A tleap script that builds the chain and sets N, CA, C and O, in Angstrom:
source leaprc.protein.ff14SB
mol = sequence {
  NMET ALA LYS ILE ILE GLU LEU LYS ASN ILE
  SER LYS THR PHE VAL GLN ASP GLY LYS THR
  PHE LYS ALA VAL GLU ASP ALA SER VAL SER
  ILE GLU LYS GLY ASP ILE PHE GLY ILE ILE
  GLY PHE SER GLY ALA GLY LYS SER THR LEU
  VAL ARG THR ILE ASN LEU LEU GLY ARG PRO
  THR SER GLY SER VAL THR VAL LYS GLY LYS
  ASP PHE LEU SER LEU SER ALA LYS ASP LEU
  ARG GLU GLU ARG LYS LYS ILE GLY MET ILE
  PHE GLN HIE PHE ASN LEU MET LYS SER ARG
  ASN VAL CPHE
}
set mol.1.N position { -13.815 94.720 -41.997 }
set mol.1.CA position { -14.408 93.713 -41.109 }
set mol.1.C position { -15.531 94.335 -40.285 }
set mol.1.O position { -15.603 95.553 -40.119 }
set mol.2.N position { -16.390 93.485 -39.782 }
set mol.2.CA position { -17.536 93.944 -38.993 }
set mol.2.C position { -17.144 94.180 -37.538 }
set mol.2.O position { -16.426 93.383 -36.933 }
set mol.3.N position { -17.629 95.286 -36.995 }
set mol.3.CA position { -17.402 95.561 -35.575 }
set mol.3.C position { -18.332 94.673 -34.767 }
set mol.3.O position { -19.539 94.640 -35.004 }
set mol.4.N position { -17.762 93.962 -33.819 }
set mol.4.CA position { -18.546 93.085 -32.957 }
set mol.4.C position { -18.882 93.804 -31.652 }
set mol.4.O position { -20.018 93.755 -31.178 }
set mol.5.N position { -17.885 94.468 -31.081 }
set mol.5.CA position { -18.070 95.204 -29.821 }
set mol.5.C position { -17.559 96.616 -30.025 }
set mol.5.O position { -16.451 96.827 -30.518 }
set mol.6.N position { -18.377 97.578 -29.641 }
set mol.6.CA position { -17.936 98.970 -29.716 }
set mol.6.C position { -18.369 99.706 -28.447 }
set mol.6.O position { -19.558 99.863 -28.170 }
set mol.7.N position { -17.386 100.141 -27.701 }
set mol.7.CA position { -17.616 100.961 -26.525 }
set mol.7.C position { -17.135 102.360 -26.878 }
set mol.7.O position { -15.982 102.543 -27.266 }
set mol.8.N position { -18.013 103.346 -26.745 }
set mol.8.CA position { -17.645 104.721 -27.101 }
set mol.8.C position { -17.768 105.625 -25.886 }
set mol.8.O position { -18.816 105.698 -25.243 }
set mol.9.N position { -16.687 106.301 -25.593 }
set mol.9.CA position { -16.657 107.328 -24.551 }
set mol.9.C position { -17.235 106.833 -23.226 }
set mol.9.O position { -18.034 107.517 -22.586 }
set mol.10.N position { -16.815 105.635 -22.830 }
set mol.10.CA position { -17.316 105.027 -21.594 }
set mol.10.C position { -16.680 105.695 -20.377 }
set mol.10.O position { -15.460 105.830 -20.285 }
set mol.11.N position { -17.529 106.102 -19.459 }
set mol.11.CA position { -17.090 106.594 -18.154 }
set mol.11.C position { -17.918 105.889 -17.095 }
set mol.11.O position { -19.103 105.621 -17.291 }
set mol.12.N position { -17.289 105.595 -15.984 }
set mol.12.CA position { -17.984 104.969 -14.854 }
set mol.12.C position { -17.504 105.636 -13.580 }
set mol.12.O position { -16.314 105.637 -13.266 }
set mol.13.N position { -18.454 106.200 -12.857 }
set mol.13.CA position { -18.164 106.898 -11.605 }
set mol.13.C position { -18.841 106.152 -10.468 }
set mol.13.O position { -20.000 105.753 -10.581 }
set mol.14.N position { -18.120 105.967 -9.377 }
set mol.14.CA position { -18.656 105.338 -8.180 }
set mol.14.C position { -18.701 106.355 -7.054 }
set mol.14.O position { -17.882 107.272 -7.000 }
set mol.15.N position { -19.654 106.187 -6.165 }
set mol.15.CA position { -19.730 107.013 -4.961 }
set mol.15.C position { -19.661 106.072 -3.771 }
set mol.15.O position { -20.452 105.136 -3.655 }
set mol.16.N position { -18.708 106.331 -2.893 }
set mol.16.CA position { -18.545 105.507 -1.695 }
set mol.16.C position { -18.203 106.416 -0.525 }
set mol.16.O position { -17.292 107.239 -0.602 }
set mol.17.N position { -18.943 106.253 0.546 }
set mol.17.CA position { -18.745 107.073 1.743 }
set mol.17.C position { -18.786 108.560 1.420 }
set mol.17.O position { -18.025 109.346 1.985 }
set mol.18.N position { -19.675 108.941 0.515 }
set mol.18.CA position { -19.834 110.339 0.155 }
set mol.18.C position { -18.753 110.880 -0.768 }
set mol.18.O position { -18.767 112.062 -1.113 }
set mol.19.N position { -17.815 110.029 -1.172 }
set mol.19.CA position { -16.743 110.458 -2.079 }
set mol.19.C position { -16.965 109.849 -3.455 }
set mol.19.O position { -17.365 108.692 -3.586 }
set mol.20.N position { -16.700 110.646 -4.465 }
set mol.20.CA position { -16.866 110.226 -5.842 }
set mol.20.C position { -15.505 109.936 -6.458 }
set mol.20.O position { -14.556 110.701 -6.286 }
set mol.21.N position { -15.421 108.805 -7.187 }
set mol.21.CA position { -14.187 108.550 -7.932 }
set mol.21.C position { -14.529 107.925 -9.277 }
set mol.21.O position { -15.496 107.176 -9.416 }
set mol.22.N position { -13.697 108.262 -10.266 }
set mol.22.CA position { -13.892 107.765 -11.624 }
set mol.22.C position { -13.050 106.504 -11.805 }
set mol.22.O position { -11.824 106.543 -11.705 }
set mol.23.N position { -13.722 105.394 -12.070 }
set mol.23.CA position { -13.019 104.132 -12.320 }
set mol.23.C position { -12.573 104.053 -13.778 }
set mol.23.O position { -11.515 103.502 -14.083 }
set mol.24.N position { -13.393 104.610 -14.677 }
set mol.24.CA position { -13.095 104.656 -16.106 }
set mol.24.C position { -13.509 106.031 -16.596 }
set mol.24.O position { -14.570 106.539 -16.230 }
set mol.25.N position { -12.662 106.634 -17.429 }
set mol.25.CA position { -12.980 107.969 -17.924 }
set mol.25.C position { -12.745 108.054 -19.422 }
set mol.25.O position { -11.609 107.953 -19.887 }
set mol.26.N position { -13.829 108.243 -20.180 }
set mol.26.CA position { -13.800 108.492 -21.614 }
set mol.26.C position { -12.994 107.448 -22.397 }
set mol.26.O position { -12.144 107.794 -23.217 }
set mol.27.N position { -13.274 106.171 -22.132 }
set mol.27.CA position { -12.571 105.081 -22.831 }
set mol.27.C position { -13.388 104.617 -24.026 }
set mol.27.O position { -14.611 104.496 -23.949 }
set mol.28.N position { -12.702 104.360 -25.127 }
set mol.28.CA position { -13.348 103.851 -26.333 }
set mol.28.C position { -12.577 102.641 -26.836 }
set mol.28.O position { -11.347 102.640 -26.871 }
set mol.29.N position { -13.325 101.602 -27.230 }
set mol.29.CA position { -12.727 100.367 -27.725 }
set mol.29.C position { -13.594 99.864 -28.871 }
set mol.29.O position { -14.821 99.862 -28.774 }
set mol.30.N position { -12.961 99.444 -29.945 }
set mol.30.CA position { -13.676 98.867 -31.074 }
set mol.30.C position { -13.013 97.532 -31.401 }
set mol.30.O position { -11.822 97.480 -31.706 }
set mol.31.N position { -13.798 96.451 -31.334 }
set mol.31.CA position { -13.272 95.116 -31.575 }
set mol.31.C position { -14.003 94.533 -32.777 }
set mol.31.O position { -15.232 94.466 -32.807 }
set mol.32.N position { -13.221 94.114 -33.765 }
set mol.32.CA position { -13.795 93.576 -34.995 }
set mol.32.C position { -13.807 92.060 -34.973 }
set mol.32.O position { -13.084 91.428 -34.202 }
set mol.33.N position { -14.635 91.489 -35.826 }
set mol.33.CA position { -14.737 90.042 -35.937 }
set mol.33.C position { -13.352 89.444 -36.180 }
set mol.33.O position { -12.614 89.899 -37.053 }
set mol.34.N position { -13.008 88.415 -35.396 }
set mol.34.CA position { -11.728 87.742 -35.543 }
set mol.34.C position { -10.617 88.302 -34.671 }
set mol.34.O position { -9.558 87.685 -34.550 }
set mol.35.N position { -10.841 89.457 -34.064 }
set mol.35.CA position { -9.827 90.050 -33.188 }
set mol.35.C position { -9.685 89.246 -31.897 }
set mol.35.O position { -10.658 88.705 -31.371 }
set mol.36.N position { -8.475 89.183 -31.411 }
set mol.36.CA position { -8.194 88.679 -30.071 }
set mol.36.C position { -7.742 89.887 -29.293 }
set mol.36.O position { -6.816 90.584 -29.707 }
set mol.37.N position { -8.380 90.145 -28.170 }
set mol.37.CA position { -8.190 91.411 -27.496 }
set mol.37.C position { -7.969 91.188 -26.014 }
set mol.37.O position { -8.645 90.359 -25.405 }
set mol.38.N position { -7.041 91.907 -25.429 }
set mol.38.CA position { -6.810 91.847 -23.991 }
set mol.38.C position { -6.688 93.247 -23.431 }
set mol.38.O position { -6.276 94.178 -24.124 }
set mol.39.N position { -7.048 93.381 -22.187 }
set mol.39.CA position { -6.922 94.666 -21.500 }
set mol.39.C position { -5.984 94.438 -20.321 }
set mol.39.O position { -6.250 93.605 -19.455 }
set mol.40.N position { -4.884 95.188 -20.298 }
set mol.40.CA position { -3.908 95.027 -19.223 }
set mol.40.C position { -3.705 96.362 -18.524 }
set mol.40.O position { -3.951 97.426 -19.092 }
set mol.41.N position { -3.256 96.283 -17.296 }
set mol.41.CA position { -2.986 97.498 -16.543 }
set mol.41.C position { -2.802 97.178 -15.068 }
set mol.41.O position { -2.977 96.039 -14.633 }
set mol.42.N position { -2.453 98.187 -14.327 }
set mol.42.CA position { -2.236 98.030 -12.900 }
set mol.42.C position { -3.528 97.689 -12.178 }
set mol.42.O position { -4.620 97.965 -12.676 }
set mol.43.N position { -3.399 97.094 -11.012 }
set mol.43.CA position { -4.549 96.820 -10.159 }
set mol.43.C position { -5.269 98.128 -9.854 }
set mol.43.O position { -4.645 99.125 -9.491 }
set mol.44.N position { -6.585 98.109 -10.007 }
set mol.44.CA position { -7.368 99.309 -9.726 }
set mol.44.C position { -7.458 100.284 -10.885 }
set mol.44.O position { -7.997 101.380 -10.728 }
set mol.45.N position { -6.941 99.905 -12.047 }
set mol.45.CA position { -6.934 100.809 -13.199 }
set mol.45.C position { -8.283 100.887 -13.910 }
set mol.45.O position { -8.477 101.761 -14.755 }
set mol.46.N position { -9.226 99.986 -13.584 }
set mol.46.CA position { -10.544 100.024 -14.202 }
set mol.46.C position { -10.763 98.982 -15.287 }
set mol.46.O position { -11.745 99.056 -16.027 }
set mol.47.N position { -9.859 98.009 -15.391 }
set mol.47.CA position { -9.975 96.982 -16.434 }
set mol.47.C position { -11.275 96.194 -16.313 }
set mol.47.O position { -12.042 96.100 -17.272 }
set mol.48.N position { -11.516 95.635 -15.148 }
set mol.48.CA position { -12.734 94.836 -14.954 }
set mol.48.C position { -13.981 95.689 -15.080 }
set mol.48.O position { -14.990 95.235 -15.619 }
set mol.49.N position { -13.926 96.901 -14.600 }
set mol.49.CA position { -15.073 97.803 -14.717 }
set mol.49.C position { -15.392 98.043 -16.185 }
set mol.49.O position { -16.560 98.040 -16.573 }
set mol.50.N position { -14.374 98.251 -17.001 }
set mol.50.CA position { -14.589 98.453 -18.432 }
set mol.50.C position { -15.164 97.198 -19.083 }
set mol.50.O position { -16.115 97.292 -19.858 }
set mol.51.N position { -14.607 96.033 -18.784 }
set mol.51.CA position { -15.079 94.786 -19.385 }
set mol.51.C position { -16.524 94.505 -18.983 }
set mol.51.O position { -17.303 94.003 -19.794 }
set mol.52.N position { -16.889 94.820 -17.747 }
set mol.52.CA position { -18.253 94.573 -17.273 }
set mol.52.C position { -19.291 95.433 -18.011 }
set mol.52.O position { -20.484 95.133 -17.970 }
set mol.53.N position { -18.845 96.484 -18.675 }
set mol.53.CA position { -19.795 97.298 -19.442 }
set mol.53.C position { -20.220 96.613 -20.740 }
set mol.53.O position { -21.263 96.949 -21.300 }
set mol.54.N position { -19.424 95.655 -21.226 }
set mol.54.CA position { -19.753 95.008 -22.504 }
set mol.54.C position { -21.128 94.342 -22.435 }
set mol.54.O position { -21.934 94.494 -23.353 }
set mol.55.N position { -21.401 93.610 -21.360 }
set mol.55.CA position { -22.711 92.961 -21.243 }
set mol.55.C position { -23.578 93.632 -20.173 }
set mol.55.O position { -24.585 93.075 -19.735 }
set mol.56.N position { -23.178 94.811 -19.769 }
set mol.56.CA position { -23.898 95.648 -18.805 }
set mol.56.C position { -24.053 95.001 -17.431 }
set mol.56.O position { -25.017 95.275 -16.717 }
set mol.57.N position { -23.104 94.144 -17.064 }
set mol.57.CA position { -23.052 93.709 -15.664 }
set mol.57.C position { -22.776 94.928 -14.801 }
set mol.57.O position { -23.162 94.978 -13.633 }
set mol.58.N position { -22.111 95.898 -15.381 }
set mol.58.CA position { -21.925 97.208 -14.774 }
set mol.58.C position { -22.297 98.255 -15.816 }
set mol.58.O position { -21.670 98.338 -16.872 }
set mol.59.N position { -23.306 99.044 -15.519 }
set mol.59.CA position { -23.731 100.067 -16.478 }
set mol.59.C position { -22.803 101.269 -16.405 }
set mol.59.O position { -22.449 101.716 -15.313 }
set mol.60.N position { -22.406 101.795 -17.556 }
set mol.60.CA position { -21.561 102.985 -17.539 }
set mol.60.C position { -22.348 104.210 -17.088 }
set mol.60.O position { -23.561 104.285 -17.279 }
set mol.61.N position { -21.658 105.154 -16.497 }
set mol.61.CA position { -22.272 106.426 -16.128 }
set mol.61.C position { -22.601 107.213 -17.388 }
set mol.61.O position { -23.616 107.907 -17.453 }
set mol.62.N position { -21.727 107.096 -18.396 }
set mol.62.CA position { -21.973 107.728 -19.690 }
set mol.62.C position { -21.264 106.935 -20.778 }
set mol.62.O position { -20.375 106.130 -20.500 }
set mol.63.N position { -21.668 107.173 -22.011 }
set mol.63.CA position { -21.082 106.488 -23.151 }
set mol.63.C position { -22.085 105.568 -23.807 }
set mol.63.O position { -23.252 105.531 -23.417 }
set mol.64.N position { -21.628 104.815 -24.818 }
set mol.64.CA position { -22.510 103.893 -25.524 }
set mol.64.C position { -21.865 102.518 -25.628 }
set mol.64.O position { -20.643 102.381 -25.693 }
set mol.65.N position { -22.733 101.497 -25.642 }
set mol.65.CA position { -22.305 100.098 -25.718 }
set mol.65.C position { -23.071 99.446 -26.856 }
set mol.65.O position { -24.294 99.312 -26.798 }
set mol.66.N position { -22.343 99.041 -27.895 }
set mol.66.CA position { -22.961 98.394 -29.045 }
set mol.66.C position { -22.301 97.034 -29.246 }
set mol.66.O position { -21.078 96.938 -29.346 }
set mol.67.N position { -23.120 95.982 -29.306 }
set mol.67.CA position { -22.622 94.627 -29.541 }
set mol.67.C position { -23.394 94.057 -30.724 }
set mol.67.O position { -24.621 93.966 -30.702 }
set mol.68.N position { -22.646 93.675 -31.758 }
set mol.68.CA position { -23.232 93.157 -32.999 }
set mol.68.C position { -24.332 94.077 -33.527 }
set mol.68.O position { -25.387 93.617 -33.963 }
set mol.69.N position { -24.070 95.368 -33.481 }
set mol.69.CA position { -24.990 96.356 -34.033 }
set mol.69.C position { -26.158 96.740 -33.136 }
set mol.69.O position { -26.974 97.582 -33.513 }
set mol.70.N position { -26.252 96.134 -31.950 }
set mol.70.CA position { -27.364 96.446 -31.041 }
set mol.70.C position { -26.895 97.384 -29.932 }
set mol.70.O position { -25.857 97.168 -29.307 }
set mol.71.N position { -27.681 98.418 -29.708 }
set mol.71.CA position { -27.413 99.359 -28.627 }
set mol.71.C position { -27.889 98.724 -27.329 }
set mol.71.O position { -29.085 98.717 -27.036 }
set mol.72.N position { -26.950 98.190 -26.550 }
set mol.72.CA position { -27.312 97.467 -25.334 }
set mol.72.C position { -27.975 98.362 -24.293 }
set mol.72.O position { -28.799 97.884 -23.513 }
set mol.73.N position { -27.640 99.629 -24.263 }
set mol.73.CA position { -28.227 100.518 -23.255 }
set mol.73.C position { -29.710 100.790 -23.513 }
set mol.73.O position { -30.418 101.249 -22.616 }
set mol.74.N position { -30.182 100.514 -24.721 }
set mol.74.CA position { -31.592 100.764 -25.023 }
set mol.74.C position { -32.453 99.503 -24.924 }
set mol.74.O position { -33.670 99.572 -25.099 }
set mol.75.N position { -31.832 98.349 -24.645 }
set mol.75.CA position { -32.580 97.098 -24.574 }
set mol.75.C position { -33.414 97.012 -23.301 }
set mol.75.O position { -33.031 97.544 -22.259 }
set mol.76.N position { -34.545 96.343 -23.397 }
set mol.76.CA position { -35.348 96.057 -22.207 }
set mol.76.C position { -34.594 95.020 -21.369 }
set mol.76.O position { -33.664 94.375 -21.855 }
set mol.77.N position { -34.999 94.869 -20.124 }
set mol.77.CA position { -34.354 93.892 -19.238 }
set mol.77.C position { -34.442 92.488 -19.835 }
set mol.77.O position { -33.478 91.724 -19.777 }
set mol.78.N position { -35.589 92.152 -20.404 }
set mol.78.CA position { -35.785 90.827 -21.006 }
set mol.78.C position { -34.868 90.636 -22.210 }
set mol.78.O position { -34.217 89.599 -22.335 }
set mol.79.N position { -34.813 91.627 -23.091 }
set mol.79.CA position { -33.961 91.524 -24.282 }
set mol.79.C position { -32.482 91.486 -23.907 }
set mol.79.O position { -31.699 90.781 -24.543 }
set mol.80.N position { -32.101 92.235 -22.887 }
set mol.80.CA position { -30.709 92.216 -22.435 }
set mol.80.C position { -30.344 90.824 -21.907 }
set mol.80.O position { -29.252 90.328 -22.183 }
set mol.81.N position { -31.245 90.195 -21.155 }
set mol.81.CA position { -30.993 88.827 -20.665 }
set mol.81.C position { -30.772 87.874 -21.834 }
set mol.81.O position { -29.881 87.028 -21.779 }
set mol.82.N position { -31.564 88.000 -22.880 }
set mol.82.CA position { -31.423 87.142 -24.054 }
set mol.82.C position { -30.087 87.377 -24.760 }
set mol.82.O position { -29.441 86.422 -25.193 }
set mol.83.N position { -29.672 88.622 -24.878 }
set mol.83.CA position { -28.396 88.941 -25.532 }
set mol.83.C position { -27.211 88.448 -24.696 }
set mol.83.O position { -26.211 87.989 -25.248 }
set mol.84.N position { -27.321 88.542 -23.376 }
set mol.84.CA position { -26.245 88.071 -22.498 }
set mol.84.C position { -25.987 86.576 -22.670 }
set mol.84.O position { -24.858 86.118 -22.490 }
set mol.85.N position { -27.008 85.823 -23.011 }
set mol.85.CA position { -26.855 84.378 -23.212 }
set mol.85.C position { -25.934 84.063 -24.383 }
set mol.85.O position { -25.403 82.956 -24.478 }
set mol.86.N position { -25.742 85.027 -25.269 }
set mol.86.CA position { -24.925 84.836 -26.464 }
set mol.86.C position { -23.484 85.289 -26.269 }
set mol.86.O position { -22.668 85.190 -27.186 }
set mol.87.N position { -23.169 85.792 -25.065 }
set mol.87.CA position { -21.842 86.347 -24.803 }
set mol.87.C position { -21.138 85.506 -23.752 }
set mol.87.O position { -21.691 85.260 -22.680 }
set mol.88.N position { -19.925 85.065 -24.048 }
set mol.88.CA position { -19.104 84.359 -23.067 }
set mol.88.C position { -18.080 85.326 -22.492 }
set mol.88.O position { -17.403 86.034 -23.238 }
set mol.89.N position { -17.966 85.358 -21.185 }
set mol.89.CA position { -17.021 86.269 -20.527 }
set mol.89.C position { -16.099 85.451 -19.617 }
set mol.89.O position { -16.544 84.518 -18.949 }
set mol.90.N position { -14.839 85.802 -19.599 }
set mol.90.CA position { -13.881 85.194 -18.677 }
set mol.90.C position { -13.270 86.321 -17.866 }
set mol.90.O position { -12.666 87.242 -18.417 }
set mol.91.N position { -13.432 86.240 -16.552 }
set mol.91.CA position { -12.877 87.255 -15.670 }
set mol.91.C position { -11.680 86.687 -14.927 }
set mol.91.O position { -11.676 85.519 -14.540 }
set mol.92.N position { -10.688 87.500 -14.734 }
set mol.92.CA position { -9.482 87.103 -14.016 }
set mol.92.C position { -9.760 87.105 -12.513 }
set mol.92.O position { -10.361 88.033 -11.972 }
set mol.93.N position { -9.313 86.058 -11.872 }
set mol.93.CA position { -9.349 86.005 -10.413 }
set mol.93.C position { -7.991 85.513 -9.946 }
set mol.93.O position { -7.470 84.527 -10.467 }
set mol.94.N position { -7.421 86.193 -8.973 }
set mol.94.CA position { -6.076 85.850 -8.535 }
set mol.94.C position { -6.013 84.434 -7.977 }
set mol.94.O position { -4.947 83.819 -8.001 }
set mol.95.N position { -7.114 83.906 -7.479 }
set mol.95.CA position { -7.095 82.579 -6.869 }
set mol.95.C position { -7.844 81.544 -7.698 }
set mol.95.O position { -8.188 80.486 -7.171 }
set mol.96.N position { -8.103 81.802 -8.951 }
set mol.96.CA position { -8.910 80.924 -9.775 }
set mol.96.C position { -8.310 79.515 -9.858 }
set mol.96.O position { -9.025 78.529 -9.677 }
set mol.97.N position { -7.031 79.416 -10.124 }
set mol.97.CA position { -6.415 78.102 -10.308 }
set mol.97.C position { -6.413 77.289 -9.005 }
set mol.97.O position { -6.482 76.061 -9.059 }
set mol.98.N position { -6.340 77.917 -7.883 }
set mol.98.CA position { -6.343 77.202 -6.610 }
set mol.98.C position { -7.725 76.692 -6.262 }
set mol.98.O position { -7.854 75.756 -5.473 }
set mol.99.N position { -8.764 77.286 -6.833 }
set mol.99.CA position { -10.119 76.933 -6.422 }
set mol.99.C position { -10.852 76.053 -7.436 }
set mol.99.O position { -11.981 75.636 -7.177 }
set mol.100.N position { -10.243 75.767 -8.571 }
set mol.100.CA position { -10.919 74.982 -9.603 }
set mol.100.C position { -10.021 73.833 -10.049 }
set mol.100.O position { -8.795 73.897 -9.957 }
set mol.101.N position { -10.677 72.782 -10.534 }
set mol.101.CA position { -9.926 71.688 -11.133 }
set mol.101.C position { -10.723 71.146 -12.302 }
set mol.101.O position { -11.848 71.587 -12.536 }
set mol.102.N position { -10.162 70.195 -13.045 }
set mol.102.CA position { -10.814 69.696 -14.249 }
set mol.102.C position { -11.910 68.690 -13.944 }
set mol.102.O position { -12.678 68.325 -14.834 }
set mol.103.N position { -11.993 68.246 -12.728 }
set mol.103.CA position { -13.033 67.295 -12.365 }
set mol.103.C position { -14.201 68.045 -11.821 }
set mol.103.O position { -15.205 67.438 -11.448 }
savepdb mol mol.pdb
quit
């Protein structure tokens, strides 16, 4: 099957108040066409940070991001905007159901 999303050796480091911490360290994920995929873990484990690297809402400190054969880290800002239009993302929010309705 064709790889749709491939994250290789993704690391993301944040600096806050002069302190450095790694939110994601050397994570790799390969998702093929037709796969249903979920990322689970404790609060603060880096799940959302990892997912945000798929469409570069959060750029990784290191690693590579390939979606449908395109190296997202090498795209221009304009081309990245165009590619993002083709990706649907659903993020978990603890209060989502309380704040939304079908109307």
